C-alpha positions in Angstrom: 0.0 -0.1 -0.2 1.6 3.6 -0.9 0.5 6.7 0.6 -2.1 7.6 -2.3 -4.3 4.3 -1.6 -3.9 5.3 2.4 -5.2 8.8 1.6 -8.3 7.6 -0.7 -9.1 5.0 2.0 -8.4 7.7 4.7 -11.1 10.0 3.0 -13.6 7.2 2.4 -13.4 5.9 6.1 -13.9 9.6 7.4 -17.0 10.0 5.2 -18.6 6.7 5.4 -18.1 6.5 9.4 -20.6 8.8 9.8 -22.8 8.6 6.8 -24.9 5.4 7.0 -23.3 3.9 4.4 -20.7 1.6 6.3 -17.1 2.5 6.3 -16.0 -1.1 6.7 -17.9 -2.0 3.5 -16.7 0.9 1.7 -13.0 0.1 2.7 -13.6 -3.5 1.4 -14.7 -2.0 -2.0 -11.9 0.3 -2.5 -9.4 -2.4 -1.6 -10.7 -4.3 -4.4 -10.9 -1.2 -6.7 -6.8 -0.2 -5.8 -5.7 -3.9 -5.3 -4.6 -3.3 -2.0 -3.8 -7.1 -0.9 -4.0 -6.4 3.1 -6.0 -9.5 4.5 -7.0 -10.4 7.9 -4.9 -9.1 11.0 -3.1 -6.6 8.4 -6.4 -5.2 7.3 -8.2 -5.0 10.5 -4.7 -3.4 12.0 -5.1 -0.4 9.3 -9.0 -0.4 9.7 -8.0 0.3 13.7 -5.9 3.4 12.7 -8.5 5.1 10.4 -11.3 4.0 13.1 -8.9 5.8 15.8 -8.7 8.9 13.7 -12.7 9.2 13.2 -13.0 8.6 17.2 -10.8 11.8 17.8 -12.8 13.7 15.2 -15.9 12.7 17.2 -14.2 13.9 20.2 -13.4 17.4 18.6 -16.9 18.0 17.1 -18.8 17.1 20.1 -16.2 18.5 22.6 -18.5 20.3 24.6 -20.4 17.4 25.6 -18.1 15.2 26.0 -16.0 17.2 28.4 -18.8 17.1 31.1 -19.2 13.4 30.6 -15.6 12.7 31.4 -15.6 15.1 34.5 -19.0 13.9 36.1 -17.9 10.1 35.6 -14.3 10.5 36.7 -15.3 12.5 39.5 -17.4 10.0 40.7 -20.7 12.1 40.3 -24.2 10.7 40.6 -25.8 13.0 37.8 -27.2 12.7 34.4 -23.8 12.8 32.7 -22.2 9.6 34.9 -25.4 7.7 34.2 -25.1 8.5 30.6 -21.3 7.2 30.7 -22.4 3.9 31.9 -25.3 3.6 29.6 -22.4 3.9 26.9 -20.4 1.2 28.7 -23.4 -1.0 28.8 -24.2 -0.5 25.4 -20.5 -1.6 24.6 -21.0 -5.2 26.3 -22.1 -7.1 23.1 -19.7 -6.0 21.2 -16.9 -6.6 23.8 -18.3 -10.2 23.9 -18.2 -10.4 20.2 -14.4 -9.0 19.9 -13.5 -11.6 23.0 -15.2 -14.6 22.0 -15.3 -14.0 17.8 -12.0 -12.1 16.9 -10.9 -14.8 14.4 -14.0 -14.7 12.8 -14.5 -11.3 12.6 -11.0 -10.4 11.2 -11.6 -13.0 8.7 -14.4 -10.8 7.1 -11.7 -8.2 6.2 -9.2 -7.8 3.4 -9.3 -9.0 -0.1 -9.8 -12.9 -0.3 -7.7 -14.7 -3.1 -10.8 -14.6 -5.4 -11.6 -11.1 -4.9 -15.5 -12.1 -4.8 -16.7 -13.7 -1.3 -16.2 -10.2 0.8 -17.9 -8.2 -2.1 -21.3 -10.6 -1.9 -21.1 -10.2 2.1 -20.9 -6.5 1.4 -23.1 -6.3 -1.2 -25.7 -8.1 1.3 -25.1 -5.9 4.1 -25.7 -2.7 2.3 -28.9 -3.7 1.2 -29.8 -4.9 4.8 -28.6 -1.5 5.8 -31.3 0.3 3.4 -33.9 -1.6 4.8 -33.0 -0.6 8.0 -33.0 2.9 7.0 -36.4 2.9 5.5 -38.1 1.3 8.6 -36.7 3.7 10.7 -37.7 6.4 8.6 -41.3 5.0 8.6 -41.5 4.5 12.4 -40.3 8.1 12.9 -42.9 9.6 10.5 -45.5 7.6 11.9 -44.5 8.2 15.7 -44.6 12.2 14.9 -47.9 12.3 12.9 -49.6 10.1 16.1 -47.9 11.9 19.0 -46.8 15.2 17.3 -43.1 14.1 19.5 -39.7 13.6 18.3 -39.1 10.3 20.5 -38.1 9.8 24.2 -34.8 9.7 26.2 -32.5 6.5 26.0 -33.1 4.1 28.6 -31.0 1.3 29.7 -33.1 -1.4 27.6 -32.5 0.9 24.7 -29.1 1.3 25.1 -28.3 -2.6 25.2 -30.4 -3.4 22.0 -28.6 -0.5 20.5 -25.3 -2.3 21.1 -26.3 -5.4 20.2 -27.1 -3.5 17.0 -23.4 -1.9 17.0 -21.9 -5.6 17.5 -23.6 -7.1 14.4 -22.5 -4.2 12.5 -18.7 -5.9 12.2 -19.9 -7.3 9.3 -18.6 -5.3 6.6 -21.3 -3.4 4.8 -23.6 -3.4 7.4 -23.2 0.5 8.7 -22.6 0.7 12.2 -23.9 4.2 12.6 -27.0 3.6 10.2 -27.6 0.2 12.0 -27.2 2.1 15.7 -29.1 5.2 14.8 -32.0 3.3 13.1 -32.6 1.0 15.8 -32.9 3.6 18.5 -35.6 5.6 16.2 -37.4 2.4 16.3 -37.2 1.9 19.6 -38.8 5.4 20.1 -35.6 7.3 20.9 -35.3 11.0 20.0 -33.3 11.2 16.6 -30.6 14.2 17.6 -30.0 12.2 20.8 -29.9 8.7 19.5 -27.1 10.0 17.1 -24.9 11.9 19.7 -25.2 8.4 21.5 -24.1 6.3 18.5 -21.3 8.3 17.9 -19.9 8.4 21.6 -20.2 4.7 21.9 -17.8 3.7 19.3 -15.2 5.7 21.2 -14.7 3.0 23.7 -14.3 -0.2 22.1 -12.4 1.3 19.1 -9.4 2.8 21.6 -9.8 -0.2 23.5 -9.1 -2.1 20.4 -5.9 0.4 19.4 -4.6 0.2 23.2 -4.5 -3.6 22.7 -2.4 -3.3 19.3 -0.4 -0.9 21.0 0.2 -3.4 23.9 1.4 -5.8 21.4 3.8 -3.7 19.6 5.3 -2.3 22.7 5.9 -6.0 24.0 7.5 -6.9 20.8 4.3 -9.3 19.7 3.6 -7.6 16.4 6.7 -5.6 15.2 5.7 -2.4 13.4 8.7 -2.8 10.8 7.2 -6.6 10.0 3.6 -4.5 9.0 3.2 -4.5 5.1 1.2 -1.2 5.2 4.3 1.3 6.5 4.7 4.4 8.7 3.8 7.1 6.0 0.8 5.3 4.4 -0.3 4.9 8.3 0.1 8.6 8.9 -1.5 9.9 5.8 -4.5 7.6 6.1 -5.0 8.7 9.8 -5.2 12.0 9.1 -7.4 11.6 5.8 -9.6 10.0 8.0 -9.6 12.6 10.7 -10.1 15.6 8.8 -12.9 14.3 7.0 -14.7 12.5 10.1 -14.7 16.3 11.2 -16.6 17.6 8.5 -18.7 14.3 8.1 -19.8 14.2 11.8 -21.3 17.7 11.9 -23.1 16.9 8.5 -24.5 13.6 9.7 -25.8 15.4 13.0 -27.7 17.6 10.7 -29.0 14.9 8.4 -30.2 13.1 11.4 -31.8 16.2 13.1 -34.0 17.0 9.9 -34.9 13.1 9.4 -33.1 12.9 5.7 -31.4 9.8 6.3 -33.9 7.8 4.5 -32.1 8.9 0.8 -29.0 7.2 1.6 -31.1 4.0 1.5 -31.4 4.3 -2.3 -27.2 5.0 -2.3 -26.9 1.6 0.0 -29.2 -0.1 -2.5 -27.5 0.7 -5.8 -23.9 0.2 -4.5 -25.1 -3.2 -2.5 -26.8 -4.6 -6.2 -23.5 -3.5 -8.3 -21.4 -5.6 -5.4 -23.2 -8.4 -5.8 -23.4 -8.5 -9.5 -19.4 -7.9 -9.7 -18.8 -10.6 -7.4 
């Protein structure tokens, strides 16, 4: 992988992480188009670097909401902010179980297979599932607004866990994490704007946790950085591209969710998904 490939993949990650079109699915598509032959752990390692960049962009964009949460949680206050953080931690339980118990299976979903086909087929199917979720969420939200005139309620403990299950399932490439979690929250009757913010915050914990584990492996000598086929320069370029585009896309996505315009991405997901299945 050269720096130009990493730049393109970073831009794709920054945009697709927040838009409901699946960043992992689009990384698979562009890996196929660019011919980057990363497989398994190598592909997942680069994906983690890009995801860390977008997590940092979340923190930057939502800084004024992020600081009070950290202040309340780490000073052991008992208020709404600390409760919110505990709900975030609770929502990460399902994806934590998947990461611990099914790590090898998850890694097998990433990277270009020898024939270049199986992963594209999976991406195509999952993109179509994402489209269905977006349409169903739109119908549910519209009916709720017409029936009650309300925009949804606060996220409860049960809602947080169910949204977390959605995030765990969305490890499949092509199944949008943001699209799945936000749609799940809307279908449960949660406020659109609140569930979007919750969705962006809940990914911070598992991604930074995975990044910390990778760092420990590198420092301990388990996986030397020099042995990586990716290289330091492409890593840095991809990281910066994902961070900058992530900041822009995060702000855009918050406005889209607030105005209830996510359903238009369903058409895009169907077109790209069907195209992937045809070429697979």
